[in-house]
Steps between C-alpha positions, in 0.01 A plus 500: 500500500193544723726647777658731243166610368372579859815710560442690185137561583603629846764734344240634241253561788759681696605713214135578431437603855814719494379658184152574650660652809718726285208611302282591795776646716484841336129502573560406857763777533268770359171397667542268802834496667754774432866399524770761545708482181813712445420787280692564176783752505494804277227747397178358402182694379179326603225489252170643622192283483321627194147627505261328245316737264359473158784709365780297667341175396452622144864621457643199669681689770299339781603150389866588466533680831298233683726242365804684626335564830413133554854395405639729771263357755569130445585327828873412544590719210820607661591142586454382135683796358799450730506124418496571119763770539717258690460239228610737214790627709618158616478331158554785253654797699231725377251753652194682380594817694603750234664721774757223582767381262692179560871526423787245497527257797141610590599842599197729506481856380224757482410522125535874523875448578543258212336747262715780630810292446433402138344821366466749788173642621498809291212360313286513831579866550609660175560386152848595393851519649514867446173573676598279799840653529355849495245395769769359726728803455213736588405294810873498629516877456169570668601267786826685541315827529258353750795354693668840532184685597420244778877525610441864586245400760692214654340217302732245330364345185674203329432219258564137590546300186399152604619184326333299220529116498544510130802727542660302779433154368451525120648149454180325620257700292274308260579514132345792317224343303217753542643850472564609143536876527850644473687555821455856631668715754467377863398751752754389770795533260381855388406626833821408683694712248250787531520496874878537482463778239264717699630413846198306629542331836480139426622157622528216243409175682471318168871562438576410860332160433696452180825567713384261765406220264735206555681681787252475788384194692132586490245477213406831329188362329330170545399299193141512625463875552505829309615721799834532656547220764429600862861439597633703210258785602652500852852541367412758237273692740805557717672663194191716439500629859864588484440683173215694664741603785755618243244706306347672810768506758254345749613226737255212436492189707725224366372147459672181608463206263472173689638153398335341203265208539258302303123488538181439296417754231373843617312758301592577223770252430257264328275772341528376138460129593186596691354653189529164330228376733641140511398233752851492652799730513817377332711300754811709572747566768380739765535875432782710640434778750673740736338718761569882528518675844571856604841589645420722789619861450380781726612760244312357214181658361188342354423682179163520317493302178264519199558197268342527164538183291412155392448176695879453567468735800283241681813279549665784701200522732513123548868475596585830665405633843339788339340659802845511666657666191232755410255724679268402225540338157201585274490288194328636191453194285552613141406842627148378558402285797648616829630254758626542856311826542177491700383828370471427130435211262579675173740767385214710366370564852792716633678831450812390308710793580431476883581124490831546321609788726420297810735217393878464525547257215305434183611182327385398145558123481433307179649188355636485153164391339293769682728804461369570140237731663706650782259799526160328560353847550733585790797689358317747285222544749741569793721734285199709385334521843827599679532794255134599424189556703159342416358817351796524256456130405130558449574794278707291276233233488245752397733622219521144367130451522441815303742368231303173497163677445653707212642194333252311289718193481572496879134564591388216267749261666377593851131477397563149370686401820223639716233304291696175533555532877159631584644813671446868428710697257605737760633224733706348214624845390621607844645148569699521168608853566636405841682205349645723218654767726661242727614265229729767349512765767772709342260606218260657746732609790774706352714499821549132458672527164872446450750305703513733799316437826196738511509773765122552507329354805126463570343712767371183657855353544625834647204510746572144615862589554405817692265308725763258594750773599250677733 
């Protein structure tokens, strides 16, 4: 009994020491020795250290913000979060990340894809099937007009309809237990019919994946990612390049796809599992890859590409020898941030007409869950600026501003908006007028009405063309 008692006392002391060490380790991490801890994946907004004042103390905001601030600064916070996330995943197959949904057999989906599958994303953009259908019809028609105008100047525009995991593998989707709105129209389904109706250049990679499913010896999507797999990107990119050749008549370098091999996961084949911020990745067989190389062709040309789209295009830059295929490949991420262009960081910084005319191809590439807003201030903006000069556009803006000033209701709304935002009435008024004329350009630019391609061209466009021919 005495020996057993001594052993218990030793165990209790050991556990007590371990507990004390665990309690003090965060203090050590923050103030004495800093250990490098793997950061959490995803976007995190750090809370600023609050400033104490009588007002912030009185209304309680200082206490609340300081509590949040201290919580974010706890030592080994990332380690504890990953450990707990691993626990709830391993024992309960759950996650606290609302952006990731867990399907059957632990397949992971972006929640936006799950929502799109069960009720469509019209509720994020518009409110009714009719409004969404009209919006998508207008976008397809404007895009066709833009396509035909650019074609006159040797620029080929086309849409690349990229795949959605929920379309290709619906059988692993989680049950619908959170989306109670009626199913609405889906942008992919509507747009592919519109593109056929108007004659838009487009290639449907989502349908290609559906045709490939069960008939190819490589994975199209991994259960751990939301993007097309890297190896599927290689094979479908070859199809995209051949389509670009057929549209333009240019001879673009062919790629050779090497033998398949297995390797550890590469970006972004585990992107959804990374967002779970677990301590360990799920044990799995190694991921499948194939390398792409250029087939030498002395007669081939290297065209200039502008890619406007979502994050799926990153896969192409990971797996293709882009510098051997293109003279340049400027990537306008959601028509906002600019990548692979040393001159600019944002699309607001350059002359849009000049950039378009300098390219050989303009590719709009969005997956099924992101194509609801195909325009993203590109289609309408490009169409108007190819046909109208800045002074004509400004004249239309001034006309709308005059209407705003003469409308009591409109003026009141703008005054309230200015007050709430802390900006001047004039700033809000001109900003709203600019949005108004580009949102529905046909109402303010008569040459854009109807189904026919407008014949009017901006003087700026014509001067650019003239300077190139000199």
